[in-house]
C-alpha positions in Angstrom: 180.0 52.9 134.8 178.0 54.6 132.6 174.8 52.6 132.8 173.2 54.9 130.6 173.4 54.4 126.7 172.4 58.3 126.0 176.1 59.0 127.3 177.8 57.3 124.7 175.2 58.3 121.7 175.5 61.6 122.6 179.3 61.8 122.5 179.2 59.7 119.5 176.9 62.6 117.7 179.2 65.1 119.1 182.1 63.7 116.7 180.2 62.6 114.1 181.3 64.3 110.7 178.6 64.2 107.9 180.1 61.8 104.7 178.3 63.5 101.9 178.5 67.9 103.1 179.8 69.9 100.3 183.6 70.4 100.8 184.1 71.8 97.5 184.3 71.5 94.0 181.3 71.4 91.5 178.4 72.1 93.6 175.8 70.5 91.4 177.1 67.2 90.8 177.4 67.4 95.3 173.8 67.8 94.5 172.9 65.6 92.2 174.8 62.7 94.8 173.2 64.0 98.1 170.1 64.5 96.7 170.2 60.5 95.6 171.7 59.4 98.7 168.5 61.9 100.6 166.1 60.1 98.7 167.4 56.9 99.8 167.3 57.6 103.0 163.8 59.0 104.0 162.1 56.1 101.3 161.7 59.0 99.0 159.9 56.9 96.7 155.8 55.8 96.1 154.3 53.8 94.2 152.8 54.1 90.5 149.5 56.0 90.7 146.8 57.5 88.6 146.0 60.3 91.0 142.3 60.1 91.3 141.3 63.5 91.4 138.7 64.0 93.0 136.9 67.5 93.2 134.5 67.6 96.4 133.2 71.2 96.0 133.8 74.6 95.5 132.6 77.4 97.6 132.9 81.5 96.6 134.5 82.9 99.7 135.6 86.7 100.6 138.1 87.5 98.0 138.7 84.4 96.7 137.8 80.4 95.7 138.5 77.5 97.2 138.5 74.0 95.9 138.4 71.2 97.9 140.0 68.1 96.4 141.5 64.7 97.3 143.7 62.3 94.9 145.8 59.4 96.2 149.8 60.6 95.9 150.0 56.0 95.6 147.9 53.7 95.7 145.9 52.8 99.0 146.9 56.5 99.8 144.1 59.6 100.1 145.5 62.7 100.5 143.3 66.2 101.0 144.3 69.9 99.7 142.4 73.1 99.5 143.6 75.5 96.9 142.1 79.1 97.1 142.7 81.1 94.4 142.3 85.0 94.6 139.8 87.2 92.9 142.2 89.5 91.3 144.5 86.3 90.0 143.6 87.0 86.3 146.5 85.0 84.3 149.3 83.0 86.3 150.3 83.8 89.8 153.2 82.3 92.1 151.3 79.4 94.4 152.6 78.9 98.2 152.1 75.7 99.6 151.3 75.0 103.4 151.6 72.4 105.8 151.1 72.5 109.4 153.4 71.1 112.3 152.4 69.4 114.9 148.8 70.5 115.5 145.1 69.3 115.1 144.9 69.8 110.9 145.1 72.0 108.5 142.2 73.8 109.7 145.0 75.9 111.2 146.9 76.7 108.4 143.0 77.5 107.1 142.7 79.9 109.9 139.5 78.5 111.1 139.6 77.4 114.3 138.1 73.8 115.7 138.8 73.0 118.9 138.9 75.4 122.8 142.0 77.1 122.7 143.1 77.0 119.2 141.9 80.4 118.2 144.5 81.7 120.1 147.1 79.6 119.3 146.5 80.1 115.3 146.2 84.0 115.6 149.1 84.6 118.6 150.9 82.8 116.2 150.8 83.8 113.0 149.8 79.7 111.8 147.0 80.8 109.6 149.3 80.8 106.4 146.7 80.0 103.7 144.9 83.5 104.9 148.2 85.2 104.3 149.1 84.2 101.5 145.7 85.3 99.8 145.2 88.5 101.4 149.0 88.7 99.9 147.0 88.2 96.5 148.3 84.9 95.8 147.2 81.5 95.7 147.2 79.4 98.2 147.7 75.2 98.5 147.3 73.7 102.2 147.7 70.3 102.6 146.6 67.8 105.2 150.1 66.4 106.0 150.1 62.0 107.4 149.6 61.5 111.3 147.7 65.0 111.2 143.8 66.4 111.0 141.9 64.4 108.6 144.8 61.7 108.1 145.2 60.4 111.1 144.4 63.2 113.8 142.2 63.7 116.7 141.1 66.0 118.1 143.7 65.3 121.3 145.9 66.7 118.4 148.1 64.9 115.8 148.4 61.1 116.0 152.0 60.3 114.3 153.8 56.9 115.7 152.4 53.8 114.5 152.3 55.5 110.4 155.6 56.2 111.2 156.7 52.6 112.9 154.9 51.2 109.8 157.2 53.6 106.9 160.3 51.9 109.2 159.3 48.8 109.6 159.1 48.9 105.0 161.9 50.7 104.8 160.7 54.2 104.6 160.0 57.3 107.1 157.0 59.8 107.4 158.1 62.2 106.5 159.6 60.9 103.2 156.1 59.9 102.4 154.9 63.6 103.3 157.9 65.2 100.7 156.3 62.7 98.5 153.0 63.7 99.0 153.7 67.4 98.9 155.1 66.4 95.1 152.2 64.9 94.0 150.1 67.1 94.7 152.3 69.8 93.0 151.8 67.7 90.1 147.7 67.4 90.5 148.3 71.2 90.5 150.1 71.8 87.6 147.9 69.4 85.7 144.0 70.9 86.9 144.8 74.5 88.1 146.4 76.6 85.1 146.2 79.8 87.3 149.4 78.9 89.5 152.9 79.4 87.7 155.2 76.3 87.5 157.9 78.8 87.8 156.6 80.2 91.1 155.9 77.6 93.6 157.0 77.6 97.2 156.9 75.9 100.4 156.6 76.5 103.8 155.4 75.7 107.3 156.1 76.2 110.8 158.1 72.9 113.4 156.8 69.5 111.8 155.5 71.6 108.5 158.7 73.4 108.5 160.7 69.6 109.2 158.4 68.9 105.3 159.8 72.0 104.3 163.6 71.5 104.8 162.9 68.2 103.3 160.9 69.1 100.6 162.9 71.5 99.1 165.8 69.8 99.0 164.2 66.7 97.1 161.8 68.7 94.6 163.6 71.3 93.0 160.6 72.3 91.5 160.2 74.2 95.0 161.4 77.4 93.6 161.3 78.9 97.5 161.8 77.8 100.8 160.4 79.3 103.7 160.6 76.5 107.5 160.3 78.2 110.1 160.9 77.0 113.7 162.3 73.0 112.2 166.5 74.5 111.1 168.5 73.9 114.3 171.3 70.7 114.5 170.4 67.1 114.5 172.4 66.4 117.2 171.2 69.9 119.7 167.1 69.1 118.3 166.1 66.1 118.2 169.5 64.0 119.0 169.2 65.8 122.5 165.9 66.2 123.1 162.7 64.5 122.7 160.5 64.9 119.7 157.8 62.8 117.8 159.4 60.1 115.8 158.5 60.8 112.5 161.1 64.0 112.5 163.6 60.6 112.5 165.4 59.2 109.7 167.4 56.2 110.2 171.8 57.0 109.6 170.9 59.8 108.6 173.3 62.1 111.3 176.0 59.8 108.9 175.7 62.1 106.1 174.0 64.7 106.0 172.7 68.3 109.1 170.0 70.0 109.1 172.3 73.4 107.3 172.8 70.1 103.8 169.6 69.7 103.7 169.2 73.2 103.2 172.0 73.6 100.8 170.7 71.3 99.1 167.9 73.6 98.2 171.0 76.4 96.8 170.4 78.8 95.2 166.9 79.1 95.2 165.7 81.8 97.9 165.3 80.7 101.5 164.1 82.0 104.4 164.5 80.1 107.6 162.6 81.2 110.7 163.4 80.5 114.0 162.9 81.8 117.6 165.2 83.4 119.8 163.6 81.7 122.6 162.6 78.3 121.4 162.9 75.1 123.3 163.3 71.9 120.6 164.9 73.9 118.6 167.7 76.4 120.1 169.0 79.2 117.6 172.7 79.0 118.5 172.3 75.2 116.3 170.2 77.3 113.9 172.8 79.6 113.0 175.5 77.2 112.9 173.3 75.3 110.2 172.9 78.4 108.0 176.8 78.8 108.0 177.1 75.4 106.8 174.3 75.9 103.6 176.1 79.5 103.5 178.7 78.2 102.3 177.0 76.1 99.4 175.0 79.4 98.3 178.6 81.4 98.2 180.1 79.0 96.1 177.0 79.8 93.4 176.7 83.4 94.0 173.3 83.1 95.7 174.9 84.3 99.5 172.2 86.9 99.7 169.6 84.3 98.7 169.9 82.6 101.9 168.2 84.6 105.0 168.0 84.3 108.8 165.0 85.6 110.6 165.1 85.7 113.8 161.6 86.6 116.0 161.6 87.4 119.6 159.9 84.9 121.1 159.4 80.9 120.6 157.9 78.6 118.8 156.1 79.9 116.2 155.9 82.1 113.1 156.8 85.6 112.5 154.7 86.9 109.6 156.1 90.9 109.8 159.1 89.9 110.2 159.3 87.1 107.1 157.2 87.9 104.9 159.0 91.3 103.8 162.8 89.5 103.7 160.8 86.6 101.3 159.3 89.5 99.1 162.4 90.7 98.5 164.6 88.1 97.7 161.4 86.1 95.2 161.0 89.4 93.6 157.2 87.9 93.7 155.4 90.7 95.8 152.0 91.5 94.4 152.2 88.2 91.6 155.7 89.2 90.9 
């Protein structure tokens, strides 16, 4: 007797063939249709808003100017961003948006430990993205994701559950809302920070931030390059068979897409997928399979060299020394391009 319902569901997941997978023909037409389907699945839409952009403070730091601002991606919803502009920027420069994973807030991306034990987690796992970006002479935008840090988290960590289930009850998903916030943050930056080169906006993140990167890069074509870390693996192998936060789940998505199909929606834009060889929740073998799915679309557009897979020797973390040189190679943005 199969009393455990997960046994049957695992078999069904193993047999499913995503019906939106690219199978040949006009790639651009496929991307348009697939992007529309994905937007509907995740609830990538908000309500009209005037943004309510507000600067909270501006600090001159060692080598860069940091501006903390708030904005409303939709009515009754406020988001927070810190934009760091190096002193070396004289005209327009690339901007890399960094979104933190399941940590205690965007202070991790900013490299500012708040709680005991965070220093080792941040710097031992190369999670101080914004610091890395400004050290490269590029503009960094650190965003607080819904359910994390100042947007619903606690000192004990992220608190995604209630926000995620509320979104589901309303026909939306928290991952779609996070992508919406990223897109509206790009709107705000383009309107208020002329130093940002709108043609060179990238997105990166680790774990939950990597998941947001994969989805947002698939949905928003203004994201000119993407670098998700420790988030790429097949839905079945990772969130289907292993316990994850509810914020990873989109109803019905496996019927239409796997993760590699979402990566393919970014083609032919530069894409660096980062995985850890010993990541226990995003298995490497599955990540490689998903890269091959996406590579078919990149190849169809003559851009196979723009999709790279970087594998670090450890587990669930970012690998700055390995990933940034590849990012520079395929974007050509090094030293502001």
